[in-house]
C-alpha atoms as an extended CHARMM CRD file, in Angstrom:
* protein
*
       135  EXT
         1         1  MET       CA              1.1640000000       -2.0350000000      -15.0250000000  PROA      1               0.0000000000
         2         2  ASP       CA              3.2140000000       -1.3950000000      -18.1240000000  PROA      2               0.0000000000
         3         3  ASP       CA              6.9390000000       -1.6460000000      -18.4090000000  PROA      3               0.0000000000
         4         4  SER       CA              7.6630000000        2.1140000000      -18.9490000000  PROA      4               0.0000000000
         5         5  ASN       CA             10.6260000000        3.5870000000      -17.1610000000  PROA      5               0.0000000000
         6         6  GLN       CA             11.4160000000        6.9610000000      -15.8260000000  PROA      6               0.0000000000
         7         7  SER       CA             14.7750000000        8.3010000000      -17.1680000000  PROA      7               0.0000000000
         8         8  VAL       CA             17.1360000000       10.7720000000      -15.4260000000  PROA      8               0.0000000000
         9         9  VAL       CA             19.8190000000       11.8460000000      -17.6980000000  PROA      9               0.0000000000
        10        10  ASN       CA             22.9980000000       13.6580000000      -16.5220000000  PROA      10              0.0000000000
        11        11  GLU       CA             26.4870000000       14.3230000000      -17.7310000000  PROA      11              0.0000000000
        12        12  SER       CA             27.5240000000       10.7560000000      -16.7140000000  PROA      12              0.0000000000
        13        13  GLY       CA             24.6910000000        8.9720000000      -18.6290000000  PROA      13              0.0000000000
        14        14  ALA       CA             21.0580000000        7.8440000000      -18.0460000000  PROA      14              0.0000000000
        15        15  VAL       CA             19.4220000000        6.2210000000      -15.0000000000  PROA      15              0.0000000000
        16        16  LYS       CA             16.2070000000        4.4210000000      -15.7250000000  PROA      16              0.0000000000
        17        17  ILE       CA             13.7160000000        3.5690000000      -12.8590000000  PROA      17              0.0000000000
        18        18  SER       CA             10.9870000000        1.1990000000      -13.7630000000  PROA      18              0.0000000000
        19        19  GLU       CA              7.3900000000        1.5540000000      -12.4530000000  PROA      19              0.0000000000
        20        20  GLU       CA              7.8290000000       -1.8960000000      -10.7470000000  PROA      20              0.0000000000
        21        21  VAL       CA             10.7040000000       -0.2870000000       -8.6040000000  PROA      21              0.0000000000
        22        22  VAL       CA              8.6080000000        2.7470000000       -7.7210000000  PROA      22              0.0000000000
        23        23  ALA       CA              5.6690000000        0.3320000000       -6.7400000000  PROA      23              0.0000000000
        24        24  ILE       CA              7.9420000000       -1.6480000000       -4.4260000000  PROA      24              0.0000000000
        25        25  ILE       CA              9.2420000000        1.5080000000       -2.7330000000  PROA      25              0.0000000000
        26        26  ALA       CA              5.6950000000        2.6520000000       -2.1780000000  PROA      26              0.0000000000
        27        27  GLY       CA              4.5410000000       -0.8360000000       -0.9220000000  PROA      27              0.0000000000
        28        28  ILE       CA              7.3280000000       -1.1150000000        1.6090000000  PROA      28              0.0000000000
        29        29  ALA       CA              6.6200000000        2.3590000000        2.7970000000  PROA      29              0.0000000000
        30        30  ALA       CA              2.9860000000        1.6880000000        3.1920000000  PROA      30              0.0000000000
        31        31  MET       CA              3.4970000000       -1.5260000000        5.1150000000  PROA      31              0.0000000000
        32        32  GLU       CA              5.5890000000        0.2490000000        7.6820000000  PROA      32              0.0000000000
        33        33  VAL       CA              2.4910000000        2.2810000000        8.8170000000  PROA      33              0.0000000000
        34        34  PRO       CA              0.8120000000        1.0450000000       11.9890000000  PROA      34              0.0000000000
        35        35  GLY       CA             -2.6720000000       -0.1300000000       11.1800000000  PROA      35              0.0000000000
        36        36  VAL       CA             -1.8360000000       -1.5290000000        7.7600000000  PROA      36              0.0000000000
        37        37  ALA       CA             -2.4880000000       -5.2450000000        7.7350000000  PROA      37              0.0000000000
        38        38  GLY       CA             -1.3280000000       -5.8390000000        4.1930000000  PROA      38              0.0000000000
        39        39  MET       CA             -1.7460000000       -4.9640000000        0.4800000000  PROA      39              0.0000000000
        40        40  SER       CA             -4.6500000000       -6.1190000000       -1.4500000000  PROA      40              0.0000000000
        41        41  GLY       CA             -4.6140000000       -7.8040000000       -4.8670000000  PROA      41              0.0000000000
        42        42  GLY       CA             -8.0660000000       -6.5020000000       -5.5120000000  PROA      42              0.0000000000
        43        43  ILE       CA            -11.6560000000       -7.7150000000       -4.7010000000  PROA      43              0.0000000000
        44        44  ALA       CA            -12.5520000000      -11.1710000000       -5.9630000000  PROA      44              0.0000000000
        45        45  GLY       CA            -16.0220000000      -12.4170000000       -5.0730000000  PROA      45              0.0000000000
        46        46  GLY       CA            -16.4670000000       -9.6680000000       -2.5520000000  PROA      46              0.0000000000
        47        47  ILE       CA            -13.4210000000      -10.7150000000       -0.4370000000  PROA      47              0.0000000000
        48        48  ALA       CA            -10.2650000000       -8.7270000000       -0.4740000000  PROA      48              0.0000000000
        49        49  GLU       CA             -7.2200000000      -10.9840000000       -1.2240000000  PROA      49              0.0000000000
        50        50  MET       CA             -4.4250000000      -10.1560000000        1.1190000000  PROA      50              0.0000000000
        51        51  LEU       CA             -0.9010000000      -10.2390000000       -0.3410000000  PROA      51              0.0000000000
        52        52  GLY       CA              2.1520000000      -11.1710000000        1.6000000000  PROA      52              0.0000000000
        53        53  ARG       CA              5.3990000000       -9.1240000000        1.6760000000  PROA      53              0.0000000000
        54        54  LYS       CA              6.7750000000      -10.8600000000       -1.5110000000  PROA      54              0.0000000000
        55        55  ASN       CA              3.9880000000       -9.2560000000       -3.5350000000  PROA      55              0.0000000000
        56        56  LEU       CA              4.0970000000       -5.7190000000       -2.3320000000  PROA      56              0.0000000000
        57        57  SER       CA              3.9730000000       -4.2190000000       -5.8500000000  PROA      57              0.0000000000
        58        58  LYS       CA              0.8370000000       -6.1140000000       -6.6590000000  PROA      58              0.0000000000
        59        59  GLY       CA             -1.2850000000       -3.8340000000       -4.4670000000  PROA      59              0.0000000000
        60        60  VAL       CA              0.2130000000       -0.7560000000       -5.9480000000  PROA      60              0.0000000000
        61        61  LYS       CA             -0.5890000000        1.0480000000       -9.2480000000  PROA      61              0.0000000000
        62        62  VAL       CA              2.0230000000        3.6820000000      -10.4440000000  PROA      62              0.0000000000
        63        63  GLU       CA              1.9130000000        6.0150000000      -13.3070000000  PROA      63              0.0000000000
        64        64  VAL       CA              5.2700000000        7.6370000000      -13.9780000000  PROA      64              0.0000000000
        65        65  GLY       CA              5.8870000000       10.7460000000      -16.1050000000  PROA      65              0.0000000000
        66        66  GLU       CA              9.1240000000       12.4440000000      -16.8100000000  PROA      66              0.0000000000
        67        67  LYS       CA              9.6550000000       13.7840000000      -13.4650000000  PROA      67              0.0000000000
        68        68  GLU       CA              6.4990000000       13.0730000000      -11.5450000000  PROA      68              0.0000000000
        69        69  ALA       CA              4.5280000000       10.0270000000      -10.3240000000  PROA      69              0.0000000000
        70        70  ALA       CA              0.8860000000        9.2700000000       -9.2650000000  PROA      70              0.0000000000
        71        71  ILE       CA              0.5370000000        6.3260000000       -6.9350000000  PROA      71              0.0000000000
        72        72  ASP       CA             -2.6800000000        4.2380000000       -6.0600000000  PROA      72              0.0000000000
        73        73  LEU       CA             -2.3560000000        1.8220000000       -3.0150000000  PROA      73              0.0000000000
        74        74  TYR       CA             -4.8660000000       -0.9470000000       -2.2660000000  PROA      74              0.0000000000
        75        75  ILE       CA             -4.7860000000       -1.5220000000        1.4710000000  PROA      75              0.0000000000
        76        76  ILE       CA             -6.3390000000       -3.8860000000        4.0610000000  PROA      76              0.0000000000
        77        77  VAL       CA             -6.4060000000       -2.1580000000        7.5300000000  PROA      77              0.0000000000
        78        78  GLU       CA             -6.4080000000       -3.6160000000       11.0420000000  PROA      78              0.0000000000
        79        79  TYR       CA             -9.6570000000       -3.7820000000       12.8890000000  PROA      79              0.0000000000
        80        80  GLY       CA             -9.8890000000       -0.8880000000       15.3940000000  PROA      80              0.0000000000
        81        81  CYS       CA             -7.5800000000        1.6460000000       13.7910000000  PROA      81              0.0000000000
        82        82  ARG       CA             -8.8330000000        5.0610000000       12.6750000000  PROA      82              0.0000000000
        83        83  ILE       CA             -8.8540000000        4.7240000000        8.8750000000  PROA      83              0.0000000000
        84        84  PRO       CA             -8.4130000000        8.4470000000        7.9550000000  PROA      84              0.0000000000
        85        85  ASP       CA             -5.2590000000        8.7160000000       10.2110000000  PROA      85              0.0000000000
        86        86  VAL       CA             -3.7720000000        5.5080000000        8.7230000000  PROA      86              0.0000000000
        87        87  ALA       CA             -4.4900000000        6.6890000000        5.1960000000  PROA      87              0.0000000000
        88        88  TRP       CA             -2.9570000000       10.0730000000        5.8180000000  PROA      88              0.0000000000
        89        89  GLU       CA              0.2490000000        8.5050000000        7.3150000000  PROA      89              0.0000000000
        90        90  ILE       CA              0.5310000000        6.1630000000        4.3000000000  PROA      90              0.0000000000
        91        91  GLN       CA              0.2350000000        9.0930000000        2.0200000000  PROA      91              0.0000000000
        92        92  GLU       CA              3.0400000000       11.0630000000        3.8700000000  PROA      92              0.0000000000
        93        93  LYS       CA              5.3600000000        8.0290000000        4.1080000000  PROA      93              0.0000000000
        94        94  VAL       CA              4.9360000000        6.9100000000        0.4520000000  PROA      94              0.0000000000
        95        95  LYS       CA              5.4360000000       10.4920000000       -0.8150000000  PROA      95              0.0000000000
        96        96  LYS       CA              8.5630000000       10.9490000000        1.1910000000  PROA      96              0.0000000000
        97        97  ALA       CA              9.9760000000        7.4710000000        0.3860000000  PROA      97              0.0000000000
        98        98  VAL       CA              9.4290000000        7.7690000000       -3.3740000000  PROA      98              0.0000000000
        99        99  GLU       CA             10.6280000000       11.4600000000       -3.5640000000  PROA      99              0.0000000000
       100       100  THR       CA             13.8520000000       10.5340000000       -1.6450000000  PROA      100             0.0000000000
       101       101  MET       CA             14.7460000000        7.2720000000       -3.3080000000  PROA      101             0.0000000000
       102       102  ALA       CA             13.4860000000        7.7420000000       -6.8770000000  PROA      102             0.0000000000
       103       103  GLY       CA             13.9680000000       11.5610000000       -7.2190000000  PROA      103             0.0000000000
       104       104  LEU       CA             10.3900000000       11.7850000000       -8.5540000000  PROA      104             0.0000000000
       105       105  HSD       CA              7.8660000000       14.5560000000       -7.6540000000  PROA      105             0.0000000000
       106       106  VAL       CA              4.7960000000       12.6660000000       -6.1750000000  PROA      106             0.0000000000
       107       107  VAL       CA              1.7020000000       14.5900000000       -7.3460000000  PROA      107             0.0000000000
       108       108  GLU       CA             -0.8310000000       12.2060000000       -5.6460000000  PROA      108             0.0000000000
       109       109  VAL       CA             -1.0380000000        9.1960000000       -3.3850000000  PROA      109             0.0000000000
       110       110  ASN       CA             -4.6120000000        7.6880000000       -3.6390000000  PROA      110             0.0000000000
       111       111  ILE       CA             -5.5520000000        5.1450000000       -0.9050000000  PROA      111             0.0000000000
       112       112  HSD       CA             -8.2080000000        2.4370000000       -1.6030000000  PROA      112             0.0000000000
       113       113  ILE       CA             -9.2420000000        0.5950000000        1.5310000000  PROA      113             0.0000000000
       114       114  GLN       CA            -10.2190000000       -2.8540000000        0.2930000000  PROA      114             0.0000000000
       115       115  GLY       CA            -10.9070000000       -4.5340000000        3.5410000000  PROA      115             0.0000000000
       116       116  VAL       CA            -10.5020000000       -4.8750000000        7.4000000000  PROA      116             0.0000000000
       117       117  ASN       CA             -8.3240000000       -7.5020000000        8.9300000000  PROA      117             0.0000000000
       118       118  ILE       CA             -9.9980000000       -9.0160000000       11.9870000000  PROA      118             0.0000000000
       119       119  GLU       CA             -7.5070000000      -10.8500000000       14.1990000000  PROA      119             0.0000000000
       120       120  LYS       CA             -8.2760000000      -14.5310000000       14.9530000000  PROA      120             0.0000000000
       121       121  ASP       CA             -7.9150000000      -13.9070000000       18.7990000000  PROA      121             0.0000000000
       122       122  HSD       CA            -10.5250000000      -11.1510000000       18.4870000000  PROA      122             0.0000000000
       123       123  LYS       CA            -12.9480000000      -13.5670000000       16.7600000000  PROA      123             0.0000000000
       124       124  LYS       CA            -12.2410000000      -16.3050000000       19.2300000000  PROA      124             0.0000000000
       125       125  ASP       CA            -12.7380000000      -14.0500000000       22.3060000000  PROA      125             0.0000000000
       126       126  LYS       CA            -15.9990000000      -12.6810000000       20.8140000000  PROA      126             0.0000000000
       127       127  ASN       CA            -17.3150000000      -16.2600000000       20.1110000000  PROA      127             0.0000000000
       128       128  GLU       CA            -16.4370000000      -17.3120000000       23.6940000000  PROA      128             0.0000000000
       129       129  ASP       CA            -18.1720000000      -14.2230000000       25.1920000000  PROA      129             0.0000000000
       130       130  ASP       CA            -21.3340000000      -14.8520000000       23.0460000000  PROA      130             0.0000000000
       131       131  GLY       CA            -21.4850000000      -18.5300000000       24.2170000000  PROA      131             0.0000000000
       132       132  SER       CA            -21.2130000000      -17.6120000000       27.8210000000  PROA      132             0.0000000000
       133       133  LYS       CA            -24.0420000000      -15.0870000000       27.5610000000  PROA      133             0.0000000000
       134       134  LEU       CA            -26.3720000000      -17.8230000000       26.3030000000  PROA      134             0.0000000000
       135       135  ARG       CA            -26.0310000000      -20.1240000000       29.2780000000  PROA      135             0.0000000000
């Protein structure tokens, strides 16, 4: 992500919004969607690295023009959720948040599913069930 800014000039002066700010807005909006386990920093060795809330902008790539933005989000979803529904809701929430808060027209929100989060309890229950069937 480069350090380019989006400027809005009015009679009082200029307001500059950095891509980092737009990325944080998008990351927070995405994390509010049910079914999103976290943001992904990318795939390293075939395993998606899940990022905490402090690194929300790391799972987001933003390209800002003069009055528009294109956003790519790298997401880890919860096991059992319907991925197309989660992706659609992320797109809607991110678009609305960025347009409302930054005043930019969002031309596209691309969702990249990088992994599935399987709860530890789910793994534990499955292992216990498998063991009892063998006896």
